[in-house]
KEFI-531619 format. One record per atom (N, C-alpha, C): chain; x, y, z. Coordinates in steps of 0.001 Angstrom, whole numbers, always signed. Layout:
<recs>
+------+---------+---------+---------+
: unit :    east :   north :      up :
+------+---------+---------+---------+
:    A :       X :       Y :       Z :
...
+------+---------+---------+---------+
</recs>
This chain:
<recs>
+------+---------+---------+---------+
: unit :    east :   north :      up :
+------+---------+---------+---------+
:    A :  -10875 :   +6630 :   +5702 :
:    A :  -10975 :   +6989 :   +4306 :
:    A :  -12430 :   +6919 :   +3884 :
:    A :  -12811 :   +7855 :   +3081 :
:    A :  -14144 :   +7819 :   +2485 :
:    A :  -13983 :   +7479 :   +1017 :
:    A :  -14696 :   +6457 :    +602 :
:    A :  -14563 :   +5974 :    -765 :
:    A :  -15929 :   +5906 :   -1431 :
:    A :  -15959 :   +6195 :   -2706 :
:    A :  -17190 :   +6071 :   -3472 :
:    A :  -17516 :   +4598 :   -3681 :
:    A :  -18765 :   +4275 :   -3936 :
:    A :  -19166 :   +2883 :   -4152 :
:    A :  -18420 :   +2220 :   -5297 :
:    A :  -18138 :   +2969 :   -6340 :
:    A :  -17490 :   +2386 :   -7522 :
:    A :  -15962 :   +2502 :   -7468 :
:    A :  -15429 :   +2795 :   -6297 :
:    A :  -13984 :   +2907 :   -6124 :
:    A :  -13324 :   +1584 :   -6534 :
:    A :  -12251 :   +1638 :   -7330 :
:    A :  -11634 :    +405 :   -7825 :
:    A :  -10698 :    -291 :   -6838 :
:    A :  -10553 :    +209 :   -5635 :
:    A :   -9665 :    -430 :   -4658 :
:    A :  -10219 :   -1791 :   -4234 :
:    A :   -9345 :   -2702 :   -3821 :
:    A :   -9804 :   -4001 :   -3341 :
:    A :  -10751 :   -3853 :   -2143 :
:    A :  -11680 :   -4788 :   -2015 :
:    A :  -12659 :   -4731 :    -925 :
:    A :  -11989 :   -4652 :    +447 :
:    A :  -10884 :   -5369 :    +630 :
:    A :  -10211 :   -5355 :   +1931 :
:    A :   -9783 :   -3938 :   +2312 :
:    A :   -9300 :   -3174 :   +1365 :
:    A :   -8879 :   -1792 :   +1625 :
:    A :  -10098 :    -915 :   +1914 :
:    A :  -11203 :   -1209 :   +1257 :
:    A :  -12415 :    -417 :   +1464 :
:    A :  -13086 :    -732 :   +2801 :
:    A :  -12938 :   -1945 :   +3306 :
:    A :  -13649 :   -2377 :   +4509 :
:    A :  -12842 :   -2291 :   +5799 :
:    A :  -11517 :   -2416 :   +5715 :
:    A :  -10686 :   -2529 :   +6916 :
:    A :   -9699 :   -1358 :   +6965 :
:    A :   -9641 :    -705 :   +8108 :
:    A :   -8661 :    +377 :   +8277 :
:    A :   -7251 :    -185 :   +8126 :
:    A :   -6352 :    +646 :   +7602 :
:    A :   -4982 :    +164 :   +7396 :
:    A :   -3978 :   +1070 :   +8100 :
:    A :   -2806 :    +517 :   +8329 :
:    A :   -1679 :   +1287 :   +8824 :
:    A :    -711 :   +1485 :   +7673 :
:    A :    +155 :   +2474 :   +7798 :
:    A :   +1147 :   +2755 :   +6758 :
:    A :   +2518 :   +2879 :   +7402 :
:    A :   +3511 :   +2341 :   +6698 :
:    A :   +4885 :   +2398 :   +7182 :
:    A :   +5785 :   +2951 :   +6095 :
:    A :   +6668 :   +3857 :   +6473 :
:    A :   +7703 :   +4309 :   +5556 :
:    A :   +8816 :   +3266 :   +5551 :
:    A :   +9250 :   +2877 :   +4356 :
:    A :  +10314 :   +1882 :   +4218 :
:    A :  +11437 :   +2473 :   +3377 :
:    A :  +12642 :   +1953 :   +3560 :
:    A :  +13782 :   +2438 :   +2779 :
:    A :  +13773 :   +1914 :   +1353 :
:    A :  +13429 :    +625 :   +1190 :
:    A :  +13410 :      +8 :    -140 :
:    A :  +12108 :    -776 :    -273 :
:    A :  +11204 :    -267 :   -1077 :
:    A :   +9881 :    -867 :   -1213 :
:    A :   +9962 :   -2325 :   -1658 :
:    A :  +10786 :   -2621 :   -2632 :
:    A :  +10886 :   -3991 :   -3151 :
:    A :  +11259 :   -4977 :   -2050 :
:    A :  +12175 :   -4588 :   -1177 :
:    A :  +12565 :   -5481 :     -71 :
:    A :  +11441 :   -5642 :    +938 :
:    A :  +10713 :   -4574 :   +1200 :
:    A :   +9608 :   -4635 :   +2157 :
:    A :   +8500 :   -5566 :   +1674 :
:    A :   +8352 :   -5696 :    +366 :
:    A :   +7292 :   -6530 :    -194 :
:    A :   +7623 :   -8016 :    -157 :
:    A :   +8901 :   -8352 :     -40 :
:    A :   +9317 :   -9760 :     -33 :
:    A :   +8566 :  -10555 :   +1033 :
:    A :   +8011 :  -11686 :    +606 :
:    A :   +7337 :  -12579 :   +1536 :
:    A :   +5907 :  -12213 :   +1863 :
:    A :   +5387 :  -11132 :   +1300 :
:    A :   +4012 :  -10701 :   +1566 :
:    A :   +3133 :  -10942 :    +344 :
:    A :   +1853 :  -11155 :    +591 :
:    A :    +869 :  -11191 :    -489 :
:    A :    +566 :   -9745 :    -871 :
:    A :    +819 :   -9408 :   -2120 :
:    A :    +608 :   -8031 :   -2570 :
:    A :    -865 :   -7820 :   -2889 :
:    A :   -1430 :   -6804 :   -2285 :
:    A :   -2835 :   -6461 :   -2468 :
:    A :   -2988 :   -5408 :   -3566 :
:    A :   -2137 :   -4396 :   -3535 :
:    A :   -2101 :   -3366 :   -4581 :
:    A :    -652 :   -3255 :   -5030 :
:    A :    -431 :   -3476 :   -6298 :
:    A :    +913 :   -3456 :   -6878 :
:    A :   +1585 :   -2095 :   -6663 :
:    A :   +2908 :   -2085 :   -6618 :
:    A :   +3618 :    -815 :   -6454 :
:    A :   +3255 :    +187 :   -7547 :
:    A :   +3116 :   +1430 :   -7126 :
:    A :   +2838 :   +2520 :   -8058 :
:    A :   +3457 :   +3796 :   -7514 :
:    A :   +3488 :   +4810 :   -8357 :
:    A :   +4044 :   +6106 :   -7952 :
:    A :   +2983 :   +7182 :   -8156 :
:    A :   +2227 :   +7497 :   -7116 :
:    A :   +1209 :   +8536 :   -7246 :
:    A :   +1803 :   +9937 :   -7429 :
:    A :   +3093 :  +10082 :   -7109 :
:    A :   +3804 :  +11332 :   -7383 :
:    A :   +5274 :  +10980 :   -7615 :
:    A :   +6050 :  +11945 :   -8066 :
:    A :   +7451 :  +11661 :   -8390 :
:    A :   +8330 :  +11443 :   -7160 :
:    A :   +7805 :  +11685 :   -5973 :
:    A :   +8628 :  +11543 :   -4763 :
:    A :   +8282 :  +10331 :   -3909 :
:    A :   +7286 :   +9552 :   -4318 :
:    A :   +6871 :   +8421 :   -3484 :
:    A :   +6460 :   +7227 :   -4334 :
:    A :   +6790 :   +6029 :   -3824 :
:    A :   +6291 :   +4768 :   -4370 :
:    A :   +5497 :   +4109 :   -3257 :
:    A :   +4346 :   +3531 :   -3603 :
:    A :   +3504 :   +2890 :   -2596 :
:    A :   +3048 :   +1519 :   -3071 :
:    A :   +2717 :    +662 :   -2111 :
:    A :   +2113 :    -633 :   -2382 :
:    A :   +1374 :   -1063 :   -1122 :
:    A :    +390 :   -1921 :   -1301 :
:    A :    -344 :   -2490 :    -180 :
:    A :    -109 :   -3985 :    -154 :
:    A :     +24 :   -4521 :   +1046 :
:    A :    +157 :   -5961 :   +1247 :
:    A :    -893 :   -6394 :   +2266 :
:    A :   -1038 :   -7704 :   +2392 :
:    A :   -1934 :   -8258 :   +3402 :
:    A :   -1076 :   -8845 :   +4512 :
:    A :   -1336 :   -8409 :   +5740 :
:    A :    -670 :   -8957 :   +6926 :
:    A :   -1765 :   -9501 :   +7835 :
:    A :   -1781 :  -10813 :   +7994 :
:    A :   -2890 :  -11425 :   +8732 :
:    A :   -4149 :  -11232 :   +7922 :
:    A :   -5072 :  -10469 :   +8443 :
:    A :   -6304 :  -10181 :   +7703 :
:    A :   -6488 :   -8683 :   +7494 :
:    A :   -5391 :   -7933 :   +7560 :
:    A :   -5471 :   -6481 :   +7434 :
:    A :   -4587 :   -5965 :   +6304 :
:    A :   -5023 :   -4893 :   +5658 :
:    A :   -4169 :   -4263 :   +4650 :
:    A :   -3108 :   -3403 :   +5323 :
:    A :   -1918 :   -3404 :   +4751 :
:    A :    -815 :   -2579 :   +5243 :
:    A :    -213 :   -1862 :   +4047 :
:    A :      +6 :    -564 :   +4191 :
:    A :    +580 :    +259 :   +3125 :
:    A :   +2057 :    +495 :   +3419 :
:    A :   +2895 :    +292 :   +2407 :
:    A :   +4305 :    +636 :   +2489 :
:    A :   +4572 :   +1810 :   +1565 :
:    A :   +5351 :   +2786 :   +2041 :
:    A :   +5699 :   +3967 :   +1258 :
:    A :   +7202 :   +4134 :   +1235 :
:    A :   +7744 :   +4367 :     +59 :
:    A :   +9174 :   +4674 :     -99 :
:    A :   +9275 :   +6070 :    -690 :
:    A :   +9882 :   +6986 :     +57 :
:    A :  +10058 :   +8350 :    -418 :
:    A :  +11438 :   +8507 :   -1044 :
:    A :  +11488 :   +9246 :   -2132 :
:    A :  +12797 :   +9468 :   -2764 :
:    A :  +13632 :  +10354 :   -1851 :
:    A :  +14939 :  +10156 :   -1908 :
:    A :  +15854 :  +10887 :   -1020 :
:    A :  +16464 :  +12100 :   -1704 :
:    A :  +15906 :  +12524 :   -2806 :
:    A :  +16446 :  +13652 :   -3563 :
:    A :  +16106 :  +14970 :   -2947 :
+------+---------+---------+---------+
</recs>
C-alpha cells in the first residue's frame, strides 16, 4: 500500500504489511482480538475491521450475501 504522510491510519498499518481474511460474521471474528481499526462499511456490500495478531495488523472482511 502506498500512503500519504498525513494518512489517518494507525502507524502499525502504515509500517507493516497485512494479510486479509474473509469471514462469515465480522463481530465473531473480532472476539478476543485487540481492535486496531473499528468496523466500518466502505461500501454497501462489505464490512471491514483491523485487529492486531502478535505484532502484525490483520484485516477481516465480511461480504453481504445479497
